[in-house]
N, C-alpha and C positions, 0 to 999 in steps of 0.2 A: 870601311868594310866592317869593323867592329861595331860601329854605330848601327849599321843596317842589320847586322846579325842580331844585336841586342834588341832592336826594335821588333824584329821578326819573332823572337822568343816571347817578348812582352805581348804582342798581338795574339800569339798562339795561346799563351796563358789566359789572356782575357777571354778568348773564345771558349776555352774549356770551362772557365768559371761561369760564363754566360749559359753554356749548355747545362752545367750542373744546376744552376739556379732555375732554369726552365724546367728541367726534369723534376726538381724538387717541388715546384709548383704543380706540375702535372700529377706527381705522386699524391699530393694533398687533395687535388680535385678528385682523383680516383677513390681514395679512401673516404673522403667526405660523402661522395655519392653513394657508395656501397653501404657504409655504416648508417646513413640516414634513410636510404631508399631501396637498399638491396632486397631482392625477392627470394634469395636462397633459403632463408629460414622458413618462410611460409611455404615455399615449394617443397622443401624437405618434409614438412608436416603433411602435405598432400600425399607425397609419395609413400611415406611410412604408414600413415593412418588410413588412407583410402585404399592403398594397394597392399602394403605390408611387405613381408619377406617375399622374395621373388627369385627362387632358384631357376636356373636355366632349364627350359623345357616345360615349366609349369604354366598354368593359365595366368597366374599373377604376373609372371615375367612378360607375357604377351601384352597384358594391360599396361605394364610399365613402358613398353615400346611405344604404344600409342600416346602415353602421357609425355614421354620425352620428346617425341616428334612435335607435339603441340607446344611444349614449353620452349623449344628452340625457335619455333615460328613466332611465339609471343616475344621472345628476346630480340627479335628483329633480324634474324639470320636471312641473308639474301637467298640462300638455297638450303633446303633440308631434304634428306633422303635416307632410305633404309638400305643397309648393306646386307645382303644375304650371307648366311653362314650356317653350316651344318654343325649342330651341337649335340653332345651326348646327353641322354636323359637318364637321370638317376632319381629313384623314388625311395623315400624312407619307410613309410608304413609304420605299423605298430611294432614296439620293441620293449623288452624288459630284461633286467639283469637281477638275479637273486644270488645271495651267498648264504652258506650255513656252515657251522662247525659239525664235527662228526656226531655230536649229541644235541645240537641245537635245532631250532626251526628256521625256515627260510626267511631271509631279510631282504627287502627290496632296496636296491642301490640306484641312485640317479645315474643315468648314463645317456650317451648319444652314440649312435653308429657313426663312424667316420665316413665322409663323403666318398662315393664310388665303391664302398665296400659291398660285397655280397653278404647276404644274411643267412639265416638258418632255414629259410623256406617255411617259416611259421612253426617249425618244430623245436622242441627243447634240445639243446646241446649242453651237456654237463661234464664236469671233470674237476680234477684237483688243480688248484692254482699253484704255480711256482713263480717266484719273484726274482727279477734281476734289476740292477740299478744302473747298468751301462750296457752299451753294445758289446764292449770288450768282454764283460762278464758273461753275456749271453753266448758269444762266439766260443768261449771256453767250455760251455756245457756239452757233455756228450749227448748224442742223439737219443740214447735210451732214457736220459733224464727228462727229455722234453716230450717224447712220443706220448700222445693221448692226453697231454696236459694242456692247461690254459696258462699262457705266459703273460705275466703282469710286468710291463716295462715301467718301472717306477723311477723315471729320471726327472728330477725337479727343475723347474724354471730357475735359472741362476740369478738370484737376487743381487749379486755383486755388481752386475753390469749397470752402469748409469744409463747407457743406451740400450733400452729394452729390446730393440730389434736384434741385437747381437744374441741375447739370451733366447729369443724366439727362433733364430736361425739354428742355434745349437740344438735346441729341443726338437726342432722340426724333423730331424732325421728319424726320430722314433715314430712320429706319426706317419711318415711316408713309407717306412720299411718294415714296421712291426709285423704286419700280416704275412708278408712273403718270408721273412726270417723265421716266423713261427711255423709256417707250412713246410719250410725246407727240412725241419727236424721232426716233422710229424705231429706238431701241436694242433689242437682243435680250434682255438681262436686266440686272438691277442687283445689284451687290455692295456691301454696307455694312460699315464697320468696326463691330465690336460695341460696344454701349452698355455699356462696362465700365471700371471703375476699376482693374482688375488689370493687371499686366504679365506676361501669360501668353498661351498660345495656345488658350484655351477660347472657342469661339464661343457667343454669347448669342442665343437666339431671342427672339420677341416678336411682338406683333400688328402687321400692316400692313393697309393698305386700298387699294382701287382707287377712283380717282375715277370719277364717272359718265361713261359713254361712253369710258372708257380701255381700251386693249388690255391684256389681263391677262398681261403678261410676268412671268417668275419674279423673285423677290427672295430673295437669300441673304445670310448674314452669316458673317464670318470673325473669328478672334480677333486680338488686338492684335499678337502677334508675327508672325503671317502678314501682317497689314496693313502692318507696318513693312518686312518683307522684300519684299513686293510693291511698295511705294513705291520702295524702293531699286532694284529691277530695272527698274521703269518709267522711272526717270531715266537708265537706261543703254541700254535696248534695247526692241524691240517684244516684247510678251508676248501670247500666245494663251491663252484660257481655254476649257475644255470642261465643260459642265454636263449632268448626267443626273439627273433627279428624277421621282418618281412622286406628289408631293403634290398635293392639290387638295380643293376643297369637294365634299361628298357630300350636299348637301341639308340638311334639318332633321329633328329627331326630338323626341319628347316626353320630357322629363326632369323633374327636380325640384330645388328648393331644400329645405332641411330646417330646420324651425322648432320651437323649444321655448320655453315660457314658464312663469313662476311668477306666479300671479294676484295682482293688487293687492288689498290689504285695504281701501283707501279708495275706489278707483275703477278703471276699466278703461283709463285713459290709459296709453299705451305708451312705454316706454323701450327702445330697441333697442341691442344690442351684437352685433357680427358680424364675420365674415371671409368669404373665399370658399373653397369646398370644392374647386373645380377647380384644376388646375395645368397647366403645360406638360408635354409628353410626353417630357421628358428629366429626369434627376435623380429626386428623390423629392418635390419640392414641400414641403420641410420648413419653410424660412423663408417661402416664398411659395406658399400661405399656410396651410400646416398649423398654423403657430404661432398665427395669428389665430383659427383654428377652435377649437383646444383652449383658448386663453385665454378665448374667449367662453363656452364650455361651463363653464369653471371659475368664472365669475361666478355662474351659477345654482347650481352645486354648493355654493359657499361661503355664499351667502345661506341656503340650506337647512340646511347643516351647522351654521352658527352661530345659526340660529333668528332671523335678522334679519327683522322683519316689514315687508315692503316695502309702501309706500302705493300705488304704481302697479304696473301689470303690467310685469315685466321680461322682455324677449323676446330670446333668442339666435337669430340667423339665420345659417345656413350657406348663403351665396349660390351659385347655380349660374352657370357661364359668365362669370366676370369676365374671364378672360384673353383670349378672342377674340370678345367680343360684348356683355358686361354685360347679358345678357338676364334673369338672375336678379334683379338689382337693379331693373331697369326693371319687371319683372312685380310685384315686391313693392310698389313705389311705386304702380303702377296699381291693384293689389288694395286697398291701403290707402285710396286715394282713393275707389274704388267702394264700399267698405264704410263710408265716413265715419269711419274710425278716427282718433282724435286721438293724435298722437305728440308727446311732450314733448321728446324728445332722441334722438339717434342717434350712436353712436361705432363706428368700424371700426378693426380692427387689420390692416393690410396693408402693413407696412414692415419685417417681419422680427421674429425672436424675440430680438433683442439687448436689452441693458439699457435700460429706459425712461429717457428724458431729458426728455420734455415731452409736452404735449397741445396739438395744434393746434385752434383754435377758429374755426369758420365760423358766425358768428352776430352778432346786434346787440351794440352796445357794452354795454348794460345786462347782458345775460347773460354776455358775455365778462368784464366787470369783476367780476361776482359770482364766477365760477369762479377768476379770478386772485386774488381776495381770500382764497382757500383755499390759496394757494401755500405758506405755512409748514407746513401739514399734510403736504404732499407732499414737502417738501425732505428729510426724513430718509430718503426712499426713492429719492433721486437725481434727482427730477423738479423741474426749475426753469424750463423753457422753455415759456411760454404765448403766445409771440408769433406763431406760425404762424396763417394765416387760410385754411386749406384743410381738406378732409375727404376721405373715401374715395369712389371711383367708384361703389361699390354703393349707398351711401346718398345719392348726388347727387340722385336723383329725390325723396327725402324733403326734402332741403334746398330744392329748387326749389318744394316745396309750403309752404315757410316754417318747416320744422322746424330748430331749432338742431342743428348737426352738428359732429362732431369726429373727430380721428384720433389714435391713440396714436403718439408719436414716439420710437422707439428710437434708440440710438446708430447713426448712418448710415454709419460709416466702412468697414465690411466688406460691407455689403449688396450693393453693385453689383460686388463681386468674383465673386459666385456667382449673382446674379439671372438667372433664366431659362436656367440651364445644367445640365449633368449633375452639376455640383459642389454643387447645392442638395440636400444629403442630411442625414439625421438627425444624423450625426456632427458636422456644423457647428453644431449647436445646443447651447448650454450650459444645463443644467438650472436653475440659479439665475437666470440672466438671463431665461429664458422665464417662470418662475414669478413673478418680480418684476413682469414686465409684466402678468400675470394679476392680481396684487395691486393694482397701480395702477388698472387698469380697474375692479376691484371697488370700490375706495375711491371712485373718481369716481362710479360708479353709485349708491353709498350716499349720497353728498352730494347728487346730483341728486334722487334719490328723496325724501330727507328735506326738501329746501328748495324744491323746485319744485311 
């Protein structure tokens, strides 16, 4: 009996070693194919240079829908379709911010309105600026100190965090709530310091929201250098600001997410890989999230090119409207539920096209530990961090339905220098880093498809 038991253990160990060797060979095939022949970098150039930024509801976004549909077909998808989704339409228009001291002349300040903010209707709104450095400080201000003032929320991006997304989440509360908090105490409009890790004067836009029954006062953002200069001036004298902006919501319109898939050979259970097709209306949306789009398409192309026979259906989703509504992700989840589709797994790439460093896992411990057990396979490709427990906003509806979810984790140190700015351009993306991210996503999907 001991001999039989020992032989069984030996055979089991040999099987595991054989599987590991086979997987290692397949990982190498995937990486070699993508780094030599990957289309993602050239496709990203097409998307950013021929179409450019593509805010949901814009003509450019509709062009990107047609582009993504064709690229999925070129990648060899067995089926490609457009999923209808009603999206909010927000338009920026012309805008300007000027400040002056009581005796000085007006000085132009670089700025951007926050996404979904209402503007001034093309009229000047002016008033005295007051500054706070935290939400707690603001809450302690009596209403009479805020009424008819402009509130400057000067909360800096916390440079102490090695994981920059932690600093971003902390600062994000100011972007989301500044307008409604200002309106609650009778302020005229809100200025926030950009959610930026950079030491420059580039303003970063992003989504804000109005609380129910809140007056819709404007909310704008300024770069770090301007914020520092404004802080210094406010410590010395009274400062007046003047805002003129034409931004605002323009209702809703019918648009589309773009979906392509390669059919499973064993069953129709779905594995999702995706990114969001829309971007903000400044820059070119290269890292956010053109990178995630081309990486997701590359997964399908690589499976087809290498002849990998996938057991389950692998579906690439180019989500609409992540930036200012997440309507595409919500509609995808709603449709999947209505159609009783079974999803095994979903991963999103929406943290930039920098070198991959990890995979964040939002799932139960059994699934998490299984993926972590594959860590040695990923290590030669620079991926070592499996400790995160979050996933992307577009696949959140799937996770809420019980689907194990994940997000690719690239090196985060440069992302918030350019995030949501005019600096997010194709030139900021490195070919090898982008394609290595595609390889890691494809390797993970290969392991999920084989083992789940």
